[in-house]
MMTF fields as JSON, N, C-alpha, C and O atoms, coordinates in Angstrom:
{
  "mmtfVersion": "1.0.0",
  "mmtfProducer": "UNKNOWN",
  "numBonds": 451,
  "numAtoms": 452,
  "numGroups": 113,
  "numChains": 1,
  "numModels": 1,
  "chainsPerModel": [1],
  "groupsPerChain": [113],
  "chainIdList": ["A"],
  "bondAtomList": [4, 2, 8, 6, 12, 10, 16, 14, 20, 18, 24, 22, 28, 26, 32, 30, 36, 34, 40, 38, 44, 42, 48, 46, 52, 50, 56, 54, 60, 58, 64, 62, 68, 66, 72, 70, 76, 74, 80, 78, 84, 82, 88, 86, 92, 90, 96, 94, 100, 98, 104, 102, 108, 106, 112, 110, 116, 114, 120, 118, 124, 122, 128, 126, 132, 130, 136, 134, 140, 138, 144, 142, 148, 146, 152, 150, 156, 154, 160, 158, 164, 162, 168, 166, 172, 170, 176, 174, 180, 178, 184, 182, 188, 186, 192, 190, 196, 194, 200, 198, 204, 202, 208, 206, 212, 210, 216, 214, 220, 218, 224, 222, 228, 226, 232, 230, 236, 234, 240, 238, 244, 242, 248, 246, 252, 250, 256, 254, 260, 258, 264, 262, 268, 266, 272, 270, 276, 274, 280, 278, 284, 282, 288, 286, 292, 290, 296, 294, 300, 298, 304, 302, 308, 306, 312, 310, 316, 314, 320, 318, 324, 322, 328, 326, 332, 330, 336, 334, 340, 338, 344, 342, 348, 346, 352, 350, 356, 354, 360, 358, 364, 362, 368, 366, 372, 370, 376, 374, 380, 378, 384, 382, 388, 386, 392, 390, 396, 394, 400, 398, 404, 402, 408, 406, 412, 410, 416, 414, 420, 418, 424, 422, 428, 426, 432, 430, 436, 434, 440, 438, 444, 442, 448, 446],
  "bondOrderList": [1, 1, 1, 1, 1, 1, 1, 1, 1, 1, 1, 1, 1, 1, 1, 1, 1, 1, 1, 1, 1, 1, 1, 1, 1, 1, 1, 1, 1, 1, 1, 1, 1, 1, 1, 1, 1, 1, 1, 1, 1, 1, 1, 1, 1, 1, 1, 1, 1, 1, 1, 1, 1, 1, 1, 1, 1, 1, 1, 1, 1, 1, 1, 1, 1, 1, 1, 1, 1, 1, 1, 1, 1, 1, 1, 1, 1, 1, 1, 1, 1, 1, 1, 1, 1, 1, 1, 1, 1, 1, 1, 1, 1, 1, 1, 1, 1, 1, 1, 1, 1, 1, 1, 1, 1, 1, 1, 1, 1, 1, 1, 1],
  "groupList": [{"groupName": "MET", "atomNameList": ["N", "CA", "C", "O"], "elementList": ["N", "C", "C", "O"], "formalChargeList": [0, 0, 0, 0], "bondAtomList": [1, 0, 2, 1, 3, 2], "bondOrderList": [1, 1, 2], "singleLetterCode": "M", "chemCompType": "L-PEPTIDE LINKING"}, {"groupName": "GLY", "atomNameList": ["N", "CA", "C", "O"], "elementList": ["N", "C", "C", "O"], "formalChargeList": [0, 0, 0, 0], "bondAtomList": [1, 0, 2, 1, 3, 2], "bondOrderList": [1, 1, 2], "singleLetterCode": "G", "chemCompType": "PEPTIDE LINKING"}, {"groupName": "TRP", "atomNameList": ["N", "CA", "C", "O"], "elementList": ["N", "C", "C", "O"], "formalChargeList": [0, 0, 0, 0], "bondAtomList": [1, 0, 2, 1, 3, 2], "bondOrderList": [1, 1, 2], "singleLetterCode": "W", "chemCompType": "L-PEPTIDE LINKING"}, {"groupName": "PHE", "atomNameList": ["N", "CA", "C", "O"], "elementList": ["N", "C", "C", "O"], "formalChargeList": [0, 0, 0, 0], "bondAtomList": [1, 0, 2, 1, 3, 2], "bondOrderList": [1, 1, 2], "singleLetterCode": "F", "chemCompType": "L-PEPTIDE LINKING"}, {"groupName": "LEU", "atomNameList": ["N", "CA", "C", "O"], "elementList": ["N", "C", "C", "O"], "formalChargeList": [0, 0, 0, 0], "bondAtomList": [1, 0, 2, 1, 3, 2], "bondOrderList": [1, 1, 2], "singleLetterCode": "L", "chemCompType": "L-PEPTIDE LINKING"}, {"groupName": "GLN", "atomNameList": ["N", "CA", "C", "O"], "elementList": ["N", "C", "C", "O"], "formalChargeList": [0, 0, 0, 0], "bondAtomList": [1, 0, 2, 1, 3, 2], "bondOrderList": [1, 1, 2], "singleLetterCode": "Q", "chemCompType": "L-PEPTIDE LINKING"}, {"groupName": "HIS", "atomNameList": ["N", "CA", "C", "O"], "elementList": ["N", "C", "C", "O"], "formalChargeList": [0, 0, 0, 0], "bondAtomList": [1, 0, 2, 1, 3, 2], "bondOrderList": [1, 1, 2], "singleLetterCode": "H", "chemCompType": "L-PEPTIDE LINKING"}, {"groupName": "ALA", "atomNameList": ["N", "CA", "C", "O"], "elementList": ["N", "C", "C", "O"], "formalChargeList": [0, 0, 0, 0], "bondAtomList": [1, 0, 2, 1, 3, 2], "bondOrderList": [1, 1, 2], "singleLetterCode": "A", "chemCompType": "L-PEPTIDE LINKING"}, {"groupName": "PRO", "atomNameList": ["N", "CA", "C", "O"], "elementList": ["N", "C", "C", "O"], "formalChargeList": [0, 0, 0, 0], "bondAtomList": [1, 0, 2, 1, 3, 2], "bondOrderList": [1, 1, 2], "singleLetterCode": "P", "chemCompType": "L-PEPTIDE LINKING"}, {"groupName": "ASP", "atomNameList": ["N", "CA", "C", "O"], "elementList": ["N", "C", "C", "O"], "formalChargeList": [0, 0, 0, 0], "bondAtomList": [1, 0, 2, 1, 3, 2], "bondOrderList": [1, 1, 2], "singleLetterCode": "D", "chemCompType": "L-PEPTIDE LINKING"}, {"groupName": "VAL", "atomNameList": ["N", "CA", "C", "O"], "elementList": ["N", "C", "C", "O"], "formalChargeList": [0, 0, 0, 0], "bondAtomList": [1, 0, 2, 1, 3, 2], "bondOrderList": [1, 1, 2], "singleLetterCode": "V", "chemCompType": "L-PEPTIDE LINKING"}, {"groupName": "ILE", "atomNameList": ["N", "CA", "C", "O"], "elementList": ["N", "C", "C", "O"], "formalChargeList": [0, 0, 0, 0], "bondAtomList": [1, 0, 2, 1, 3, 2], "bondOrderList": [1, 1, 2], "singleLetterCode": "I", "chemCompType": "L-PEPTIDE LINKING"}, {"groupName": "ASN", "atomNameList": ["N", "CA", "C", "O"], "elementList": ["N", "C", "C", "O"], "formalChargeList": [0, 0, 0, 0], "bondAtomList": [1, 0, 2, 1, 3, 2], "bondOrderList": [1, 1, 2], "singleLetterCode": "N", "chemCompType": "L-PEPTIDE LINKING"}, {"groupName": "ARG", "atomNameList": ["N", "CA", "C", "O"], "elementList": ["N", "C", "C", "O"], "formalChargeList": [0, 0, 0, 0], "bondAtomList": [1, 0, 2, 1, 3, 2], "bondOrderList": [1, 1, 2], "singleLetterCode": "R", "chemCompType": "L-PEPTIDE LINKING"}, {"groupName": "GLU", "atomNameList": ["N", "CA", "C", "O"], "elementList": ["N", "C", "C", "O"], "formalChargeList": [0, 0, 0, 0], "bondAtomList": [1, 0, 2, 1, 3, 2], "bondOrderList": [1, 1, 2], "singleLetterCode": "E", "chemCompType": "L-PEPTIDE LINKING"}, {"groupName": "CYS", "atomNameList": ["N", "CA", "C", "O"], "elementList": ["N", "C", "C", "O"], "formalChargeList": [0, 0, 0, 0], "bondAtomList": [1, 0, 2, 1, 3, 2], "bondOrderList": [1, 1, 2], "singleLetterCode": "C", "chemCompType": "L-PEPTIDE LINKING"}, {"groupName": "THR", "atomNameList": ["N", "CA", "C", "O"], "elementList": ["N", "C", "C", "O"], "formalChargeList": [0, 0, 0, 0], "bondAtomList": [1, 0, 2, 1, 3, 2], "bondOrderList": [1, 1, 2], "singleLetterCode": "T", "chemCompType": "L-PEPTIDE LINKING"}, {"groupName": "LYS", "atomNameList": ["N", "CA", "C", "O"], "elementList": ["N", "C", "C", "O"], "formalChargeList": [0, 0, 0, 0], "bondAtomList": [1, 0, 2, 1, 3, 2], "bondOrderList": [1, 1, 2], "singleLetterCode": "K", "chemCompType": "L-PEPTIDE LINKING"}, {"groupName": "SER", "atomNameList": ["N", "CA", "C", "O"], "elementList": ["N", "C", "C", "O"], "formalChargeList": [0, 0, 0, 0], "bondAtomList": [1, 0, 2, 1, 3, 2], "bondOrderList": [1, 1, 2], "singleLetterCode": "S", "chemCompType": "L-PEPTIDE LINKING"}],
  "groupTypeList": [0, 1, 2, 3, 4, 5, 6, 7, 8, 7, 9, 10, 3, 11, 1, 12, 8, 13, 10, 6, 3, 5, 6, 4, 7, 9, 13, 0, 12, 14, 8, 13, 13, 14, 5, 13, 13, 2, 13, 7, 2, 7, 15, 2, 5, 4, 7, 13, 16, 10, 13, 8, 14, 3, 8, 1, 9, 7, 7, 6, 10, 10, 11, 14, 8, 7, 5, 14, 7, 11, 1, 7, 7, 4, 13, 5, 6, 1, 6, 8, 1, 14, 7, 14, 5, 2, 4, 16, 7, 10, 5, 1, 17, 4, 18, 13, 17, 8, 14, 16, 9, 7, 1, 18, 13, 13, 1, 11, 18, 1, 13, 11, 9],
  "groupIdList": [1, 2, 3, 4, 5, 6, 7, 8, 9, 10, 11, 12, 13, 14, 15, 16, 17, 18, 19, 20, 21, 22, 23, 24, 25, 26, 27, 28, 29, 30, 31, 32, 33, 34, 35, 36, 37, 38, 39, 40, 41, 42, 43, 44, 45, 46, 47, 48, 49, 50, 51, 52, 53, 54, 55, 56, 57, 58, 59, 60, 61, 62, 63, 64, 65, 66, 67, 68, 69, 70, 71, 72, 73, 74, 75, 76, 77, 78, 79, 80, 81, 82, 83, 84, 85, 86, 87, 88, 89, 90, 91, 92, 93, 94, 95, 96, 97, 98, 99, 100, 101, 102, 103, 104, 105, 106, 107, 108, 109, 110, 111, 112, 113],
  "secStructList": [7, 2, 2, 2, 2, 2, 6, 1, 7, 1, 1, 7, 7, 7, 7, 7, 2, 2, 2, 2, 2, 2, 2, 2, 6, 6, 1, 7, 7, 1, 1, 1, 2, 2, 2, 2, 2, 2, 2, 2, 2, 2, 2, 2, 2, 2, 2, 2, 2, 2, 7, 6, 6, 7, 7, 7, 7, 1, 1, 1, 7, 7, 7, 7, 7, 7, 2, 2, 2, 2, 2, 2, 2, 2, 2, 2, 2, 1, 7, 6, 6, 2, 2, 2, 2, 2, 2, 2, 2, 2, 2, 6, 6, 6, 1, 1, 7, 7, 7, 7, 7, 4, 4, 4, 7, 5, 7, 1, 1, 1, 1, 5, 7],
  "xCoordList": [103.181, 103.758, 103.5, 104.271, 102.02, 101.289, 101.788, 102.428, 101.607, 102.003, 103.594, 103.763, 104.443, 105.889, 106.402, 107.313, 105.288, 105.977, 104.961, 105.53, 103.709, 103.308, 104.224, 104.425, 104.712, 105.43, 107.069, 107.615, 107.594, 109.047, 109.151, 108.341, 109.936, 110.438, 110.863, 110.789, 111.384, 111.603, 113.185, 113.668, 113.893, 114.866, 115.457, 116.242, 115.351, 115.517, 115.78, 114.685, 116.61, 116.84, 116.12, 116.603, 115.387, 114.74, 114.876, 114.339, 115.466, 115.755, 114.816, 114.491, 114.092, 112.967, 112.372, 112.969, 111.456, 110.771, 110.64, 111.198, 109.337, 109.033, 109.985, 109.743, 111.171, 112.147, 112.376, 112.315, 112.676, 113.226, 112.313, 112.619, 110.64, 109.64, 109.532, 109.438, 109.587, 109.817, 110.497, 110.264, 112.098, 113.409, 112.852, 112.866, 112.357, 112.031, 111.091, 111.433, 109.952, 109.27, 109.456, 108.796, 110.448, 110.643, 112.083, 112.558, 112.336, 113.476, 113.301, 114.129, 112.041, 111.711, 112.07, 111.885, 112.64, 113.138, 111.827, 110.828, 112.342, 111.286, 112.406, 113.601, 111.813, 110.388, 108.959, 109.205, 108.186, 106.51, 106.807, 106.479, 107.546, 108.068, 106.467, 106.678, 105.235, 104.414, 103.535, 102.868, 103.945, 102.932, 103.672, 103.124, 104.888, 106.346, 106.163, 106.106, 106.099, 106.259, 105.365, 105.558, 103.994, 102.357, 102.253, 101.632, 103.103, 102.876, 104.347, 104.399, 105.163, 105.812, 105.089, 105.206, 104.402, 104.332, 103.337, 103.561, 102.243, 101.306, 102.043, 101.36, 103.382, 103.841, 104.533, 104.865, 104.669, 105.309, 103.851, 103.835, 102.63, 101.208, 101.489, 102.115, 101.375, 101.162, 101.951, 101.45, 103.183, 104.384, 104.316, 105.089, 103.414, 103.104, 101.814, 101.469, 100.907, 99.652, 100.372, 100.353, 100.952, 100.974, 102.249, 102.02, 103.333, 104.157, 104.32, 105.29, 103.803, 104.31, 105.102, 105.019, 105.856, 106.737, 107.987, 108.632, 108.039, 109.15, 109.108, 108.227, 109.972, 109.672, 110.17, 111.218, 109.989, 110.288, 111.554, 112.061, 112.233, 113.476, 112.929, 112.369, 113.444, 112.827, 114.394, 114.204, 115.574, 116.485, 116.046, 116.607, 114.754, 114.561, 113.143, 112.041, 113.434, 112.388, 111.717, 112.171, 110.241, 109.364, 107.987, 107.672, 107.374, 105.637, 104.94, 104.177, 105.154, 104.177, 102.718, 101.941, 102.514, 101.209, 99.364, 99.167, 98.794, 97.617, 97.064, 97.161, 96.485, 95.792, 95.416, 95.688, 94.448, 93.186, 94.245, 93.967, 95.417, 95.821, 96.819, 97.384, 96.919, 97.839, 96.932, 97.212, 95.498, 94.681, 94.126, 93.578, 94.081, 93.424, 94.871, 94.638, 95.919, 96.927, 97.178, 97.529, 96.79, 96.745, 95.557, 95.503, 94.64, 93.344, 93.624, 93.151, 94.42, 94.893, 95.884, 95.47, 97.051, 97.959, 98.348, 99.422, 97.26, 97.35, 96.523, 95.921, 96.558, 95.623, 94.572, 94.52, 93.113, 91.901, 92.221, 92.899, 90.897, 91.176, 92.111, 92.019, 93.41, 94.396, 94.256, 94.709, 93.642, 93.513, 92.739, 92.914, 91.571, 90.663, 91.363, 91.157, 92.09, 92.853, 93.664, 93.769, 94.337, 95.539, 94.63, 94.823, 93.705, 92.494, 92.228, 92.401, 91.876, 91.462, 92.466, 92.303, 93.725, 94.92, 95.231, 95.298, 95.454, 95.311, 94.621, 95.05, 93.166, 91.983, 91.932, 91.691, 92.083, 92.034, 92.529, 92.906, 92.535, 92.825, 94.634, 95.346, 95.428, 96.456, 96.997, 98.083, 96.167, 96.619, 96.649, 96.983, 96.144, 96.344, 97.536, 97.668, 98.061, 98.966, 98.901, 97.854, 99.647, 99.115, 98.867, 99.172, 98.328, 98.379, 99.822, 100.613, 99.813, 101.268, 101.289, 102.347, 100.43, 100.416, 101.199, 100.996, 102.127, 103.191, 102.995, 103.782, 102.127, 101.531, 101.294, 101.239, 101.154, 100.53, 101.38, 101.072, 102.635, 104.104, 105.154, 105.579, 105.488, 106.313, 107.498, 107.21, 108.463, 110.254, 109.97, 109.019, 111.053, 111.48, 111.866, 111.625, 112.575, 112.954, 111.563, 111.576, 110.623, 109.073, 109.352, 108.322, 110.143, 109.921, 109.018, 109.063, 108.253, 107.826, 108.387, 109.42, 107.955, 108.589, 108.897, 109.473],
  "yCoordList": [85.027, 85.268, 86.033, 86.488, 86.121, 87.291, 88.315, 88.936, 88.922, 89.962, 90.848, 92.032, 89.938, 90.04, 90.395, 91.145, 89.405, 89.796, 91.357, 92.288, 91.547, 92.54, 93.59, 94.474, 93.851, 94.745, 94.805, 95.518, 94.246, 93.969, 95.514, 95.765, 96.151, 97.235, 96.709, 95.536, 97.804, 97.255, 96.791, 95.805, 98.191, 98.09, 97.113, 97.802, 96.11, 95.054, 94.009, 93.509, 93.173, 91.981, 90.894, 90.839, 89.968, 89.04, 87.703, 86.678, 87.678, 86.62, 85.764, 86.669, 84.788, 84.82, 83.415, 82.344, 83.703, 83.368, 82.04, 81.009, 82.28, 80.821, 79.662, 78.459, 80.298, 79.105, 78.693, 77.464, 79.278, 79.108, 77.376, 76.192, 78.581, 77.432, 75.962, 74.852, 76.459, 74.813, 74.187, 72.998, 74.736, 73.772, 73.029, 71.806, 73.953, 73.66, 72.456, 71.382, 72.636, 71.568, 69.958, 68.946, 70.117, 69.094, 68.022, 66.974, 68.782, 68.583, 68.681, 69.008, 68.297, 68.264, 66.935, 65.802, 67.21, 66.127, 65.844, 66.523, 64.555, 64.416, 65.374, 65.536, 65.82, 65.6, 65.906, 66.701, 65.793, 65.668, 66.726, 67.803, 65.591, 65.466, 66.103, 66.855, 65.651, 65.6, 67.163, 67.92, 67.17, 68.735, 69.891, 70.755, 69.915, 70.732, 71.518, 72.636, 69.461, 70.203, 70.581, 71.071, 70.274, 70.592, 72.496, 73.332, 72.669, 74.223, 75.005, 76.235, 74.448, 74.729, 75.179, 76.227, 74.041, 74.294, 75.668, 76.662, 75.771, 76.358, 78.182, 79.129, 78.201, 79.645, 79.515, 80.564, 78.592, 78.585, 79.289, 80.295, 78.477, 79.585, 80.74, 81.464, 81.136, 82.403, 82.96, 83.763, 82.637, 83.879, 83.839, 84.654, 82.929, 83.347, 83.834, 84.271, 83.758, 84.977, 86.326, 87.275, 86.346, 87.842, 88.172, 89.351, 87.958, 88.125, 87.273, 86.527, 87.154, 86.568, 86.883, 86.286, 87.85, 88.408, 87.308, 87.046, 86.825, 85.567, 84.262, 83.447, 84.05, 82.458, 81.818, 82.288, 80.619, 78.857, 78.899, 79.892, 77.955, 77.329, 75.929, 74.846, 76.668, 75.527, 74.194, 73.093, 74.336, 73.285, 72.375, 71.3, 72.955, 72.155, 71.34, 71.796, 70.02, 69.289, 68.762, 68.058, 69.281, 68.727, 68.882, 69.531, 68.328, 68.579, 69.284, 68.836, 70.493, 71.926, 71.376, 70.862, 71.674, 70.908, 72.011, 73.224, 71.294, 72.361, 72.771, 71.957, 74.135, 74.475, 73.687, 73.38, 72.796, 71.797, 70.985, 70.884, 70.525, 69.27, 70.04, 69.424, 71.217, 71.662, 71.778, 71.487, 72.312, 72.644, 71.338, 71.408, 70.318, 68.624, 68.541, 68.349, 68.685, 67.88, 68.803, 68.323, 70.417, 70.939, 70.824, 71.154, 70.219, 69.371, 68.278, 68.088, 67.349, 66.507, 66.434, 65.862, 67.07, 66.8, 68.303, 68.429, 69.48, 70.881, 70.631, 69.598, 71.778, 72.233, 72.281, 72.642, 71.913, 72.301, 74.372, 75.277, 74.032, 75.441, 76.221, 77.276, 74.942, 75.668, 76.014, 77.1, 75.142, 75.106, 75.88, 76.376, 76.326, 77.533, 78.774, 79.702, 79.049, 80.077, 80.651, 81.83, 79.39, 79.322, 79.992, 81.101, 79.2, 79.656, 80.892, 81.554, 81.518, 82.748, 83.732, 84.785, 83.318, 84.459, 84.6, 85.637, 83.089, 83.208, 83.786, 84.182, 83.784, 84.314, 85.742, 86.579, 85.943, 87.07, 88.44, 88.863, 89.131, 91.164, 90.758, 91.751, 89.277, 89.411, 89.023, 88.534, 89.307, 88.564, 90.267, 90.513, 91.248, 92.47, 93.819, 94.108, 94.325, 94.599, 95.9, 96.547, 96.203, 97.461, 98.496, 98.717, 99.6, 100.982, 101.931, 101.661, 103.255, 103.139, 104.227, 104.839, 104.483, 105.852, 105.8, 105.017, 106.667, 106.382, 106.051, 105.216, 106.494, 106.526, 104.922, 104.394, 104.12, 102.723, 101.949, 100.757, 102.309, 101.329, 101.63, 102.755, 100.48, 100.763, 99.554, 98.362, 99.958, 99.314, 98.339, 98.185, 97.712, 96.807, 97.607, 97.272, 98.818, 99.784, 100.412, 100.935, 100.351, 101.292, 102.264, 102.916, 102.636, 104.427, 103.93, 102.884, 105.214, 105.068, 105.071, 105.74, 104.344, 104.046, 105.35, 105.304],
  "zCoordList": [103.144, 102.393, 101.269, 100.424, 101.413, 99.924, 100.223, 99.374, 101.847, 101.989, 101.727, 101.435, 101.922, 101.983, 100.435, 100.085, 99.455, 97.873, 97.687, 97.118, 98.105, 97.407, 98.199, 97.366, 99.078, 99.871, 99.953, 100.795, 99.299, 99.34, 98.378, 97.486, 98.641, 97.489, 96.289, 95.924, 95.609, 94.355, 94.098, 93.541, 94.891, 94.85, 96.178, 96.83, 96.601, 97.117, 96.848, 96.595, 96.695, 96.413, 96.696, 97.827, 96.678, 97.575, 96.648, 97.068, 95.595, 94.884, 94.201, 93.433, 93.815, 92.633, 94.028, 94.14, 94.68, 95.516, 94.898, 95.273, 93.287, 92.959, 92.712, 92.808, 92.357, 92.108, 93.392, 93.416, 94.764, 95.759, 96.233, 96.369, 96.371, 96.514, 95.975, 96.5, 94.668, 93.437, 93.561, 93.342, 94.105, 94.854, 96.137, 96.278, 97.061, 98.26, 98.235, 98.73, 97.678, 97.776, 96.981, 97.213, 96.108, 95.494, 95.948, 95.512, 96.83, 97.697, 99.556, 100.406, 99.668, 100.938, 101.833, 101.388, 103.232, 103.729, 105.075, 105.312, 105.781, 107.081, 108.123, 107.877, 109.075, 109.426, 108.845, 107.938, 108.862, 108.433, 106.59, 106.09, 106.26, 104.875, 103.644, 102.693, 103.952, 103.023, 103.384, 102.678, 104.894, 105.269, 104.753, 104.068, 105.069, 104.633, 103.047, 102.536, 102.566, 101.039, 100.201, 99.088, 100.92, 100.396, 100.686, 100.03, 101.88, 102.052, 101.437, 101.475, 101.047, 100.221, 98.601, 97.965, 98.317, 96.922, 97.286, 96.596, 98.34, 98.701, 98.297, 97.909, 98.515, 98.886, 97.27, 96.718, 96.769, 95.259, 94.599, 93.889, 95.034, 94.022, 94.699, 93.926, 95.489, 96.132, 95.16, 94.373, 95.089, 94.517, 93.302, 92.798, 92.159, 91.017, 90.77, 89.672, 92.008, 91.713, 92.038, 91.254, 93.139, 93.363, 92.693, 92.423, 92.279, 91.661, 90.512, 90.648, 89.607, 88.558, 87.353, 86.28, 87.622, 86.935, 86.681, 85.666, 87.944, 88.458, 87.82, 88.096, 87.029, 86.101, 86.562, 87.005, 86.81, 87.042, 86.889, 86.367, 87.264, 86.988, 85.754, 85.919, 84.548, 83.219, 83.569, 83.053, 84.263, 83.911, 85.05, 85.264, 85.968, 87.204, 87.115, 87.42, 86.625, 86.092, 87.157, 88.058, 86.932, 88.245, 87.681, 86.684, 88.312, 87.843, 88.612, 89.468, 88.36, 89.114, 89.392, 88.588, 91.045, 90.488, 90.201, 90.126, 90.155, 89.755, 91.381, 92.299, 91.564, 92.901, 93.27, 94.431, 92.376, 92.656, 93.984, 95.179, 93.305, 94.254, 95.366, 96.269, 95.192, 96.601, 97.585, 98.748, 97.133, 98.199, 98.572, 99.672, 98.109, 98.251, 99.582, 100.775, 99.154, 99.799, 101.5, 102.578, 101.097, 102.434, 103.548, 104.733, 102.664, 103.382, 103.979, 105.1, 103.395, 103.54, 105.178, 106.186, 105.082, 105.674, 106.477, 107.064, 106.41, 107.366, 108.396, 108.686, 108.964, 110.083, 109.639, 108.463, 110.424, 109.739, 109.588, 110.075, 108.304, 107.918, 107.019, 106.391, 107.264, 106.379, 104.809, 104.447, 103.824, 102.62, 102.301, 101.188, 103.093, 102.908, 103.331, 102.548, 104.287, 104.375, 103.318, 102.981, 102.755, 101.439, 100.33, 99.834, 100.063, 98.793, 99.019, 97.995, 99.921, 99.918, 99.78, 99.163, 100.477, 99.919, 98.492, 97.833, 98.037, 96.423, 95.366, 94.282, 95.956, 95.184, 95.498, 94.628, 96.329, 96.925, 96.769, 95.676, 97.822, 97.735, 97.83, 97.984, 97.739, 97.635, 96.047, 95.738, 95.397, 94.101, 93.229, 92.07, 94.361, 93.755, 94.031, 95.221, 93.413, 93.908, 95.095, 95.062, 95.84, 96.907, 96.676, 95.504, 97.292, 96.525, 97.037, 97.941, 95.985, 96.099, 97.165, 97.309, 97.791, 98.599, 99.763, 100.69, 99.71, 100.675, 101.983, 102.428, 102.752, 104.025, 104.01, 105.12, 102.912, 103.443, 103.02, 103.026, 102.545, 103.149, 104.361, 104.62, 105.034, 106.023, 105.514, 105.404, 105.32, 105.737, 106.748, 107.514, 106.549, 107.768, 109.222, 110.382, 108.672, 109.662, 110.275, 111.39, 109.659, 110.505, 109.615, 109.444, 109.037, 108.635, 107.018, 106.37, 106.808, 105.728, 104.634, 104.596, 103.321, 102.159, 101.389, 100.302]
}
């Protein structure tokens, strides 16, 4: 998810991933509700970190979890090591924008953008 958010071309409409994951996490149904809910919150945190310019939905009343709570829930409900991988993504290189070198970016079609 972090890679997608970093590499989405500026002229391509991707909606607001922060709002998408905020709504998804708060409205999750079974099966595996808790696991999927916390994964949605994890993606929400990635979106906030990688693309901070996207605002949350102020009209959607929900308690946004702290990063520590997301990590704890992923440890409880996710696969072994999932929380650590997510935390590495949030704190690591994914929080930085990619280089703008044209040779380093390929669009969905495979052509260099």
